C-alpha positions as CSV (number, residue, x, y, z in Angstrom):
1,Q,111.4,86.2,108.8
2,V,110.0,89.6,107.8
3,T,107.6,91.4,110.1
4,E,106.0,94.7,109.3
5,S,104.0,97.1,111.5
6,G,102.8,100.6,111.6
7,G,100.1,100.8,109.0
8,G,96.8,102.6,109.6
9,M,94.6,105.4,108.5
10,V,95.7,109.0,108.2
11,Q,94.3,112.1,106.7
12,P,95.8,113.7,103.5
13,G,99.0,115.5,104.5
14,G,99.4,113.3,107.5
15,S,102.3,111.0,108.5
16,L,102.9,107.4,109.4
17,R,105.9,105.4,110.2
18,L,106.3,101.8,109.1
19,A,108.6,99.3,110.7
20,C,110.2,96.2,109.2
21,T,112.1,93.7,111.3
22,L,114.2,91.0,109.7
23,S,115.3,87.8,111.5
24,E,118.8,88.0,110.1
25,S,121.3,90.7,109.4
26,R,123.2,92.1,106.4
27,R,120.4,91.9,103.9
28,D,119.2,94.4,101.4
29,M,115.8,95.6,102.4
30,A,113.1,97.5,100.5
31,W,109.5,98.7,100.7
32,F,107.0,98.1,97.9
33,R,103.4,99.0,97.7
34,Q,100.3,97.8,95.9
35,S,97.1,99.8,95.4
36,P,93.9,98.1,94.4
37,G,93.9,97.2,90.7
38,K,97.5,98.1,90.2
39,D,100.9,96.3,90.1
40,R,103.2,96.4,93.0
41,E,105.7,99.2,92.8
42,F,109.0,100.1,94.4
43,V,108.9,102.8,97.1
44,A,112.3,102.8,98.8
45,A,115.3,100.6,99.6
46,R,118.2,100.4,102.0
47,R,121.1,98.3,100.8
48,R,123.5,96.5,103.1
49,D,126.0,99.3,102.8
50,W,123.3,101.7,103.8
51,H,123.0,103.3,100.4
52,L,119.4,104.5,100.2
53,Y,117.1,104.6,97.1
54,Y,113.7,106.3,96.7
55,R,111.0,106.4,94.2
56,D,111.0,109.8,92.6
57,A,107.4,110.5,93.7
58,V,108.3,110.1,97.4
59,K,111.7,111.9,97.5
60,G,111.6,114.6,100.1
61,R,108.6,113.1,101.9
62,F,109.6,109.6,102.8
63,T,112.7,108.7,104.8
64,I,114.4,105.4,105.6
65,S,116.1,104.9,108.9
66,G,117.0,101.9,110.9
67,D,118.3,100.1,114.0
68,S,121.1,97.7,113.0
69,S,121.1,96.1,116.5
70,T,117.5,94.8,115.9
71,N,117.7,94.5,112.1
72,T,114.8,96.9,111.9
73,M,114.2,99.4,109.0
74,Y,111.7,102.3,109.4
75,L,109.9,104.2,106.7
76,Q,108.8,107.6,107.8
77,M,106.1,108.8,105.4
78,N,105.1,112.5,105.5
79,S,102.7,114.5,103.5
80,L,100.8,111.4,102.5
81,K,98.4,111.6,99.5
82,P,95.2,109.7,98.9
83,K,96.7,107.9,95.9
84,E,99.3,106.4,98.2
85,T,96.6,104.3,99.8
86,A,98.0,100.8,99.4
87,V,99.3,97.7,101.1
88,Y,102.9,98.3,101.9
89,F,105.2,95.3,101.8
90,C,108.7,94.9,103.2
91,A,111.1,92.7,101.3
92,A,114.6,91.5,101.9
93,G,117.4,89.6,100.2
94,S,120.8,89.7,98.8
95,V,120.0,91.8,95.7
96,M,122.2,92.7,92.8
97,L,122.7,96.4,92.6
98,R,120.9,96.8,89.3
99,R,117.9,95.0,90.7
100,T,117.5,97.2,93.8
101,R,114.2,98.6,92.5
102,D,113.0,95.3,91.1
103,E,110.7,93.1,93.3
104,S,112.0,89.9,91.7
105,G,115.3,90.5,93.3
106,Y,114.0,90.0,96.8
107,Y,113.1,86.6,98.3
108,Y,111.9,87.4,101.8
109,W,108.5,89.1,102.0
110,G,106.3,90.3,104.8
111,Q,102.5,89.9,104.7
112,G,102.0,93.6,104.1
113,T,100.5,96.4,106.2
114,Q,97.6,98.6,105.0
115,V,98.0,102.3,104.7
116,T,94.9,104.3,104.0
117,V,95.0,108.0,103.3
118,S,91.6,109.5,103.4
119,S,89.6,112.4,104.8
């Protein structure tokens, strides 16, 4: 039900756009990422009312947008850093507001897409 695309390799300072398509509408959606040897962490979220949330470290560089007609959410990532190399996961669900940044609040997950930032 959750399909991600858009990962790849980019040089430091470069950009990538990830896409996540959900098979149903009116769900809260979010991006998480997991680097090797680290726990999965919140990156950004778009709630059903289109309130947006970002991890502090990506504010000003990452931007969520979307196409409601196709239930697709995009994550535009600019000025990428090597430490942001990770598998990026899209998640969806009907999430309590206070759990927006908590992965346990989401019950639909994609398989992940690899983002590699390297020179």
